[in-house]
C-alpha positions, 0 to 999 in steps of 0.5 A, spaced: 546 450 492 543 457 494 536 455 491 533 451 497 535 456 502 532 462 498 526 458 496 525 456 504 526 464 505 520 466 500 515 461 503 517 463 510 515 471 508 509 468 504 507 465 511 509 471 515 504 475 510 498 471 511 499 470 518 499 478 519 493 479 514 489 474 518 487 478 523 485 484 518 481 479 514 477 477 520 476 484 522 474 486 515 469 480 514 466 482 521 465 489 519 469 492 524 471 497 519 464 500 518 461 506 521 453 506 523 453 511 517 455 506 512 448 503 512 448 503 504 454 499 503 451 493 502 453 486 505 460 486 508 465 483 504 468 477 504 475 479 502 477 472 500 483 475 496 486 478 502 490 472 505 492 469 498 494 476 495 498 477 502 502 471 501 504 472 494 506 479 495 510 477 501 513 471 497 515 476 492 518 481 496 522 475 500 525 473 493 527 480 491 529 483 497 531 477 501 538 479 502 536 484 507 532 481 512 530 487 516 528 491 510 524 485 507 520 484 514 519 492 514 516 491 507 512 485 508 509 488 515 507 495 511 505 491 505 500 487 509 497 493 512 496 497 505 492 491 503 488 491 509 487 498 507 485 496 500 479 491 503 476 497 507 477 502 501 473 497 496 468 496 501 466 503 504 471 508 500 474 510 506 481 510 509 481 510 516 485 514 520 486 508 525 490 504 519 493 510 516 496 513 522 499 506 524 502 504 517 506 511 517 509 510 524 511 502 523 514 504 516 518 510 519 520 506 525 522 500 521 526 504 516 529 507 521 531 500 524 534 498 517 538 505 517 541 503 524 542 496 522 545 497 515 548 504 516 544 506 510 542 513 512 542 516 505 536 512 503 533 514 510 533 521 508 531 520 501 525 516 504 523 522 509 523 527 503 519 522 498 514 522 504 513 529 504 513 530 497 508 525 496 504 527 502 504 534 499 502 532 492 496 528 494 494 534 499 494 539 493 490 534 489 485 533 494 484 541 495 484 543 488 480 537 485 473 536 487 471 531 482 478 527 482 475 522 486 481 523 492 479 524 499 483 526 505 484 519 507 488 518 500 493 524 502 494 521 509 496 514 506 501 518 501 506 519 506 507 512 508 508 510 500 513 515 499 517 512 505 517 505 502 518 508 495 523 513 497 527 508 500 528 505 494 530 510 489 527 517 486 525 513 480 521 508 484 517 514 486 516 517 479 514 510 476 509 508 482 506 515 482 505 514 474 502 507 475 497 509 480 494 515 476 494 510 470 491 504 474 486 509 477 484 512 470 483 505 468 478 503 474 474 510 473 474 508 465 471 501 467 466 504 472 463 509 466 463 503 461 461 497 465 457 500 471 454 507 468 458 511 473 458 519 473 462 524 475 459 524 482 461 516 483 466 515 488 472 512 486 476 508 491 483 510 489 487 507 495 487 500 491 490 504 485 495 507 490 497 501 493 498 497 487 502 502 484 507 502 490 507 494 491 509 494 483 515 498 484 517 494 490 516 487 487 519 490 480 525 494 482 528 493 475 522 498 472 525 504 475 532 507 476 
């Protein structure tokens, strides 16, 4: 008897995610994310995957976390921003401050609202600590790993991911981080084997970070 309302909620969250992603998709398709120095980036990407992927992610988040409307809305909004960041990173290998900064502020404000509404300040404090830990980890990796493919933008994105993951569990932080580096390694291997990439080839690491995080959000049973 409860199946229909849940299904309708899933459709609603999917539609919300697609609607939120629409301006970002138009922005990327129009090349609004590019700088004058991006003359060697080639044609502006169509990013046709952005809307359907956003809809799927939104729907799954609604299915998994639908018991908490406020939390689900926060997850959906931030996830859409993360997907837009992926589209930009895949095109110009850069995560712009114009998106990473607002993503963090929206995530922090949203999770603070969740804590106020639900009274779960323990998860909120864990989220803040996880944001600090992930931010510090990526900053250290950027500073010491010249050939790692990571950039300052990745370190700026990390605290937003830490907020989302830490609000779940420390297990989510660990699993998502492990998945991120596994996916990044596989992507680097594919570039080497399929495109003859070298150590100097720049890898868009943002999509691996986002994929690891979204995987932990939509598959909460893979961590503890």
